[in-house]
GUPA-444465 format. One record per residue: residue in one letter; residue number from 1; x, y, z of N, C-alpha, C in turn. Coordinates in steps of 0.1 Angstrom, whole numbers. Atoms other than C-alpha are relative to their C-alpha. Layout:
residues N
resn resi nx ny nz cax cay caz cx cy cz
A NUM X Y Z X Y Z X Y Z;
...
This chain:
residues 101
resn resi nx ny nz cax cay caz cx cy cz
M 1 9 9 6 1041 879 1016 -5 6 -13;
S 2 4 -5 13 1034 882 979 -11 -9 -7;
T 3 10 9 6 1006 857 974 -13 8 -2;
T 4 12 -7 4 975 870 956 -11 -10 1;
V 5 11 9 -2 942 854 966 -13 8 -3;
V 6 12 -6 5 909 863 948 -11 -10 -1;
L 7 12 8 0 874 849 953 -9 7 -10;
T 8 10 -5 9 850 853 924 -13 -8 1;
I 9 13 7 -1 813 845 927 -8 3 -12;
N 10 7 -1 12 793 838 896 -15 -3 2;
R 11 14 4 -3 761 823 911 -2 0 16;
A 12 2 0 -14 746 827 946 -15 0 3;
D 13 15 1 -2 709 816 946 -4 -10 11;
N 14 6 -12 -3 695 823 971 10 9 8;
E 15 -10 -8 -8 724 834 994 13 -8 2;
L 16 -13 6 -2 761 828 996 8 8 11;
I 17 -8 -6 -10 782 835 1027 14 -6 -1;
A 18 -14 4 -1 820 833 1026 7 5 12;
L 19 -7 -3 -12 841 832 1057 15 -3 -2;
L 20 -14 3 0 879 835 1058 5 0 14;
N 21 -4 2 -14 893 822 1090 -11 4 10;
G 22 11 -3 -9 859 826 1106 -6 14 -1;
I 23 5 -14 2 853 862 1095 -8 1 -13;
I 24 7 -1 12 826 870 1070 6 10 -10;
V 25 -7 -8 10 842 884 1038 -10 3 -12;
Y 26 10 -2 11 811 881 1015 -13 -6 5;
D 27 14 4 -3 773 878 1020 -9 6 -10;
K 28 8 -6 10 750 882 991 -13 -8 -1;
K 29 13 6 2 713 874 988 -5 4 -14;
T 30 5 -2 13 698 870 954 -14 -8 -2;
D 31 12 7 4 665 859 938 -1 -1 -15;
G 32 1 1 14 659 845 904 13 -5 -7;
N 33 -13 5 5 695 831 900 7 9 -10;
P 34 -7 -9 10 711 861 883 15 -4 -2;
S 35 -15 2 2 746 858 868 7 11 7;
L 36 -7 -10 -7 771 876 889 15 0 -4;
N 37 -14 0 2 807 886 886 6 8 12;
D 38 -4 -7 -12 814 896 922 15 -5 3;
V 39 -13 3 -3 851 897 930 4 5 14;
V 40 -4 -3 -13 865 897 965 15 -2 1;
N 41 -15 1 -1 903 904 969 3 -4 14;
L 42 -3 4 -13 914 884 999 15 1 4;
T 43 -15 0 -1 951 891 995 4 6 13;
N 44 -4 -7 -13 953 915 1025 -6 -6 12;
L 45 6 7 -12 932 892 1047 5 -13 3;
V 46 -6 12 -3 951 860 1044 12 2 9;
T 47 -11 -1 -8 978 853 1069 10 -10 -4;
S 48 -10 10 3 1011 834 1066 -4 -13 6;
G 49 4 13 -5 1005 797 1070 -13 -5 -5;
D 50 12 6 5 972 779 1068 -12 10 2;
N 51 12 -8 -1 939 798 1061 -11 -9 -5;
I 52 12 8 3 904 784 1058 -11 9 -6;
L 53 11 -7 6 878 796 1034 -12 -9 0;
T 54 12 8 -1 843 783 1042 -11 7 -8;
L 55 11 -5 8 815 787 1017 -13 -6 5;
L 56 13 5 -4 779 784 1028 -11 4 -9;
G 57 11 -3 9 750 782 1004 -13 -2 7;
I 58 13 0 -7 716 791 1019 -11 0 -11;
N 59 11 0 10 684 784 1000 -13 3 8;
W 60 13 -3 -5 648 796 1006 -11 -8 -7;
G 61 9 9 7 632 767 987 2 0 -15;
D 62 -2 3 14 631 753 952 15 -1 -4;
E 63 -13 3 6 663 755 931 10 8 9;
A 64 -11 -7 -6 697 764 946 12 -1 -10;
D 65 -11 0 9 728 773 926 11 9 5;
Y 66 -11 -7 -5 762 783 937 12 -3 -9;
A 67 -11 2 9 793 788 915 10 11 1;
G 68 -10 -10 0 826 806 914 14 -7 -1;
T 69 -14 5 0 864 803 916 7 7 11;
L 70 -10 -6 -9 892 809 940 13 -1 -7;
T 71 -13 -1 7 925 820 925 10 4 10;
V 72 -12 -3 -8 957 818 945 12 0 -9;
D 73 -11 -3 10 985 833 925 -5 -5 -14;
A 74 4 5 13 982 814 891 -9 -12 0;
N 75 7 13 -1 962 784 904 -15 4 4;
T 76 14 -3 -2 924 786 901 -7 -13 3;
T 77 9 11 -4 900 762 918 -15 4 -2;
T 78 14 -2 3 864 760 906 -8 -7 12;
W 79 9 5 -10 837 755 933 -14 2 -4;
G 80 14 -3 2 800 752 933 -9 -13 1;
A 81 10 10 0 768 731 933 -13 5 -5;
S 82 13 -4 5 734 731 918 -10 -11 3;
Y 83 11 9 -5 702 715 931 -13 4 -6;
K 84 13 -3 6 668 713 915 -11 4 11;
N 85 10 -3 -11 648 713 948 6 -3 13;
T 86 -5 1 -13 660 719 983 -9 6 10;
A 87 7 -6 -11 645 727 1016 6 13 4;
N 88 -6 -12 -5 649 760 1033 11 -2 9;
G 89 -11 1 -9 682 765 1051 13 -3 -7;
L 90 -13 3 6 717 754 1045 -1 -11 -11;
A 91 1 9 11 718 737 1011 13 -6 -4;
W 92 -13 4 5 755 734 1004 11 7 8;
S 93 -12 -6 -6 789 740 1020 13 -6 -5;
D 94 -13 5 5 825 737 1010 11 7 9;
V 95 -11 -6 -7 858 743 1028 12 -1 -9;
I 96 -12 0 8 889 753 1009 12 5 9;
H 97 -11 -3 -7 923 753 1025 10 8 -9;
I 98 -9 -9 8 947 781 1014 13 1 9;
H 99 -13 -1 -7 984 779 1024 7 11 -6;
V 100 -8 -12 5 1004 811 1022 14 -1 7;
S 101 -14 1 -5 1042 809 1026 5 13 5;
């Protein structure tokens, strides 16, 4: 398997959790919406066939901001959401399917 898979996180206000096939591969809590450049290499964690990347944006009130990219070989997918005012708890989620030959 020679597929390269890289998750990049640029915003995670207040918390972003990433799960690959149900296993947490990233969990970061932030305050004040700082710019991030967190890179998680998922190459050795993906399996042949279908893989599921689940992104969960947790907010503790007020603004929520989540942004980043997923790069599979030369193909980059941008993901994210931004909200002016949200309740505490799960504010956003996304599921990205990754197929590895």
